[in-house]
PLY file of the C-alpha trace (Angstrom):
ply
format ascii 1.0
element vertex 76
property float x
property float y
property float z
element edge 75
property int vertex1
property int vertex2
end_header
14.33 9.43 10.74
16.67 10.25 7.89
14.81 8.93 4.87
17.64 9.28 2.41
20.10 7.27 4.46
17.59 4.51 5.21
16.00 4.19 1.77
18.54 5.56 -0.67
17.08 8.11 -3.04
13.54 9.32 -2.56
11.27 9.35 -5.58
7.91 10.95 -6.07
6.10 7.66 -6.66
4.00 5.17 -4.74
6.73 2.51 -4.54
9.22 4.85 -2.92
6.52 6.06 -0.53
5.53 2.49 0.37
9.11 1.59 1.26
9.49 4.70 3.41
6.10 4.12 5.04
6.89 0.48 5.87
10.18 1.43 7.53
8.64 4.29 9.53
5.62 2.13 10.49
7.90 -0.61 11.84
9.83 1.99 13.86
6.54 3.29 15.22
5.41 -0.27 15.99
8.47 -0.86 18.14
7.23 1.75 20.56
3.63 0.59 20.24
1.21 1.96 22.77
-1.78 -0.32 23.24
-4.10 2.68 23.54
-3.15 4.24 20.18
-5.47 3.79 17.21
-4.45 2.82 13.69
-5.32 6.36 12.58
-3.03 7.85 15.23
-0.21 5.48 14.27
-0.60 6.50 10.63
-0.34 10.17 11.64
2.78 9.47 13.72
4.28 7.52 10.82
3.45 10.29 8.35
5.12 12.80 10.66
8.29 10.72 10.50
8.29 10.78 6.69
6.74 14.24 6.29
9.36 15.31 3.73
8.72 12.42 1.36
7.83 13.95 -2.05
4.94 11.56 -2.73
3.35 12.29 0.64
3.71 16.02 0.07
2.19 15.92 -3.43
-0.40 13.17 -2.86
-1.65 13.17 0.74
-4.96 11.43 -0.02
-3.36 8.74 -2.17
-0.65 8.31 0.47
-3.30 7.64 3.11
-4.97 5.09 0.82
-1.65 3.34 0.21
-0.92 3.31 3.94
-4.28 1.72 4.74
-3.84 -0.81 1.93
-0.35 -1.80 3.13
-1.49 -2.13 6.73
-4.28 -4.47 5.64
-2.25 -6.33 3.00
0.78 -6.95 5.18
-1.10 -7.36 8.44
0.79 -4.48 9.98
-1.84 -3.56 12.55
0 1
1 2
2 3
3 4
4 5
5 6
6 7
7 8
8 9
9 10
10 11
11 12
12 13
13 14
14 15
15 16
16 17
17 18
18 19
19 20
20 21
21 22
22 23
23 24
24 25
25 26
26 27
27 28
28 29
29 30
30 31
31 32
32 33
33 34
34 35
35 36
36 37
37 38
38 39
39 40
40 41
41 42
42 43
43 44
44 45
45 46
46 47
47 48
48 49
49 50
50 51
51 52
52 53
53 54
54 55
55 56
56 57
57 58
58 59
59 60
60 61
61 62
62 63
63 64
64 65
65 66
66 67
67 68
68 69
69 70
70 71
71 72
72 73
73 74
74 75
């Protein structure tokens, strides 16, 4: 996934991370395997956006944001 082409500029903030996460999560959801856990899907999604500056600098906060967005938006 080319983050810059899909999301414009990448910024080291939670909003930019959330947009990148949502896009990568939806891509991951399209190839959803019924046997994969939420945790595994998060790891796959993070791998797709591994170069995002917020994820690199704030891995714990990124995980918290991912879990919040999954719950908030009903992405599971």
